[in-house]
Backbone as numpy.savetxt, mean C-alpha at the origin, in Angstrom:
# Nx Ny Nz CAx CAy CAz Cx Cy Cz
11.80 -6.81 8.98 10.95 -5.65 8.98 11.84 -4.42 8.98
11.47 -3.40 8.23 12.31 -2.21 8.12 12.32 -1.43 9.43
13.33 -0.58 9.56 13.47 0.24 10.76 12.25 1.13 10.96
11.71 1.66 9.88 10.54 2.53 9.99 9.33 1.80 10.55
9.14 0.57 10.14 8.01 -0.20 10.64 8.23 -0.58 12.10
9.47 -0.87 12.48 9.77 -1.24 13.87 9.59 -0.05 14.81
9.90 1.14 14.34 9.81 2.33 15.20 8.38 2.79 15.40
7.45 2.16 14.75 6.05 2.52 14.96 5.51 3.48 13.93
6.30 3.84 12.94 5.79 4.73 11.90 4.66 4.08 11.14
4.53 2.77 11.23 3.48 2.06 10.53 2.18 2.00 11.31
2.13 2.60 12.48 0.94 2.54 13.33 -0.33 2.98 12.62
-0.32 4.02 11.79 -1.56 4.42 11.11 -2.14 3.34 10.20
-1.38 2.30 9.89 -1.91 1.22 9.07 -3.10 0.54 9.74
-3.19 0.64 11.05 -4.31 0.05 11.78 -5.62 0.75 11.45
-5.53 2.00 11.01 -6.72 2.82 10.83 -7.16 3.00 9.38
-6.32 2.64 8.46 -6.59 2.95 7.06 -7.37 1.83 6.36
-8.08 2.21 5.32 -8.80 1.25 4.49 -7.99 0.83 3.27
-7.08 1.72 2.83 -6.30 1.45 1.63 -4.90 2.02 1.80
-3.90 1.23 1.42 -2.51 1.66 1.44 -2.00 1.62 0.01
-1.36 2.72 -0.41 -0.82 2.80 -1.76 0.70 2.91 -1.67
1.39 2.02 -2.35 2.84 2.09 -2.46 3.14 2.61 -3.85
3.58 3.87 -3.92 3.94 4.44 -5.21 5.41 4.15 -5.49
5.80 4.34 -6.71 7.17 4.05 -7.17 7.49 2.57 -6.94
6.51 1.74 -7.19 6.68 0.31 -6.94 7.63 -0.35 -7.92
8.13 0.40 -8.88 9.12 -0.13 -9.81 10.53 0.00 -9.26
10.68 0.65 -8.15 12.01 0.85 -7.55 12.46 -0.40 -6.80
13.75 -0.49 -6.58 14.37 -1.69 -6.04 13.81 -2.23 -4.74
13.60 -1.41 -3.74 13.17 -1.92 -2.44 11.66 -1.89 -2.24
10.93 -1.56 -3.28 9.48 -1.48 -3.17 8.88 -2.85 -2.82
9.45 -3.90 -3.35 8.95 -5.24 -3.05 9.04 -5.56 -1.57
10.12 -5.12 -0.94 10.28 -5.32 0.50 9.22 -4.54 1.26
9.01 -3.30 0.86 8.00 -2.47 1.51 6.62 -3.10 1.39
6.28 -3.57 0.20 4.97 -4.19 -0.03 4.82 -5.43 0.86
5.84 -6.25 0.94 5.78 -7.45 1.78 5.57 -7.11 3.25
6.28 -6.10 3.74 6.15 -5.70 5.14 4.76 -5.14 5.43
4.26 -4.34 4.50 2.92 -3.76 4.69 1.87 -4.86 4.63
2.01 -5.83 3.72 1.08 -6.95 3.65 1.02 -7.69 4.98
2.18 -7.93 5.58 2.21 -8.61 6.88 1.46 -7.82 7.94
1.69 -6.51 7.96 0.99 -5.67 8.95 -0.52 -5.69 8.73
-0.94 -5.63 7.48 -2.38 -5.60 7.19 -3.03 -6.92 7.57
-2.33 -8.03 7.38 -2.87 -9.34 7.77 -3.07 -9.42 9.28
-2.18 -8.81 10.03 -2.29 -8.80 11.49 -3.51 -8.02 11.95
-3.93 -7.04 11.18 -5.07 -6.19 11.56 -6.40 -6.93 11.49
-6.45 -7.99 10.70 -7.67 -8.78 10.54 -8.87 -7.94 10.13
-8.62 -6.98 9.25 -9.66 -6.14 8.67 -9.56 -6.25 7.16
-10.60 -5.85 6.49 -10.55 -5.82 5.03 -9.88 -4.52 4.60
-8.60 -4.60 4.32 -7.82 -3.45 3.90 -7.19 -3.76 2.54
-7.01 -2.75 1.74 -6.49 -2.92 0.40 -5.06 -2.39 0.32
-4.24 -3.07 -0.45 -2.87 -2.64 -0.72 -2.70 -2.57 -2.22
-2.36 -1.39 -2.71 -2.19 -1.18 -4.14 -0.77 -0.70 -4.41
-0.18 -1.19 -5.48 1.14 -0.75 -5.92 0.98 0.05 -7.20
1.63 1.22 -7.24 1.50 2.09 -8.40 2.87 2.59 -8.86
2.88 3.03 -10.10 3.98 3.82 -10.65 3.29 5.01 -11.30
3.02 6.03 -10.50 2.15 7.12 -10.92 2.69 7.89 -12.13
3.99 7.91 -12.32 4.54 8.65 -13.47 4.31 7.92 -14.79
3.98 6.65 -14.70 3.77 5.83 -15.90 2.38 6.08 -16.46
2.30 6.33 -17.74 1.02 6.55 -18.40 0.22 5.25 -18.40
-1.02 5.32 -17.99 -1.93 4.17 -17.95 -1.42 3.06 -17.02
-0.90 3.46 -15.88 -0.42 2.48 -14.91 -1.61 1.72 -14.33
-1.59 0.40 -14.35 -2.71 -0.39 -13.82 -2.98 -0.12 -12.35
-1.93 0.14 -11.57 -2.12 0.43 -10.15 -2.89 1.72 -9.92
-2.62 2.73 -10.73 -3.35 3.99 -10.61 -4.81 3.76 -11.00
-5.03 2.98 -12.04 -6.40 2.66 -12.44 -7.14 1.92 -11.32
-6.45 0.98 -10.66 -7.07 0.25 -9.54 -7.39 1.21 -8.39
-6.50 2.15 -8.13 -6.74 3.12 -7.07 -7.97 3.98 -7.39
-8.07 4.45 -8.61 -9.23 5.25 -9.03 -10.51 4.45 -8.90
-10.47 3.19 -9.32 -11.65 2.33 -9.21 -12.04 2.15 -7.74
-11.06 1.93 -6.89 -11.33 1.72 -5.46 -11.96 2.98 -4.85
-11.41 4.15 -5.18 -11.95 5.40 -4.65 -13.39 5.59 -5.10
-13.67 5.30 -6.35 -15.02 5.48 -6.89 -16.00 4.51 -6.21
-15.56 3.30 -5.88 -16.43 2.33 -5.20 -16.75 2.80 -3.79
-15.79 3.45 -3.14 -15.96 3.84 -1.75 -16.76 5.13 -1.57
-16.96 5.87 -2.65 -17.70 7.14 -2.52 -19.14 6.98 -2.90
């Protein structure tokens, strides 16, 4: 688990409905996604985790995020 998650910076994950990891094409993004997935599983709530590359035109993750927001409103 990363230092940030151990220090408690991940505490707001208990309260959120959706977590977005942007720049998921970067090297350590996979580690971040794995750590966040573990935290969300511990919460035992229906929470969503989306990976995006927002600078990419027609990024599927951004489309999923937009769809999720529209469903929740």
